[in-house]
C-alpha positions, 0 to 999 in steps of 0.5 A: 532528501528532497531530490530522492523523494522527488525522484521516487515520486516521479518514478512511481508516477512513471510506473503508473503511467506505463501500466495505464498506457499498456492496459489502456486505462486512466491513471487515477480512480474516481473515488466514489461517494462513500469516500471523500476526495484525496485532499481529505486523505492528505489533511486527515493523516495524523500520523503515518507511524505504526507500532506492534504489527507482526510481519510475515516472518512473525517478527513484531515491527514498527515504522521506526524499525525501517531506519529513516527509509521512505515507505510506500504503504499499501493496504489490502488482503492476501485473498484479494484477486486483482487490485492487491496483487497488481499493486504489489507487482507494481511495488516489486517492479519499483524496487527492481528498477530502483536498483542500488537505491532500493535500500532507501525505500521500504514497501509495506503491505498492511492487511485490512483482514487481520482475522484471516491474514495470519502470519502463515498466510502472509508468508505464503502470499509474500513468496509471489512478490519482491522479498524486500516487501514487508507484509504486516498483520496485527490485532484487529484494534491496531489495524482498525486504528491504522485504517481510520488514520490513513482514511482507507475505505474498507467495506463491512462484509466480504462479498460472496466471492471472498473479496473485501471492498477497499480503497487502493491508495498507495501512500508515500511516507518520507524518512521522518514518518510524514505523509508525502502523497498518495496514488490511486491507479484506476483499475475500473476504467474501460479500455478505449 
């Protein structure tokens, strides 16, 4: 299992490095004053598990339903114009590149906007990405609890263009449901 996790981490890092090289951007974002350091994220995740969320097909799921697979957990929302589709595109490429080993990884996208991200909206959004990705919504209280547990920054109000300011970490969870690490691609670096 250690070898699989190590290989997954190396592969995810390689995807981000390739993306960064092609787009002439740095790999990790500098987290602003509103959000503390990466160490706080890893030390603060009490449990990576979740229950009673609903996927894009309307099926209630929990983290235990993924049968001991490693999970790559992404938080975002379907109306996001840049970071969320980019991260989901990277995750789709990762699953494609893993080939026969992709069945050992479950990519999970959890909305930070459960009021607007209905099952129907997530089902439509899901069509643009790898079919193996699970897109999840749920009750506001359940989503809020997950967001707080994972230390995801989510702005209080939508911007005038409909965006919700949120952190862009991608979390790797092992097959036993424990936090392994996270990545934060730098979408704001200037080309140079």
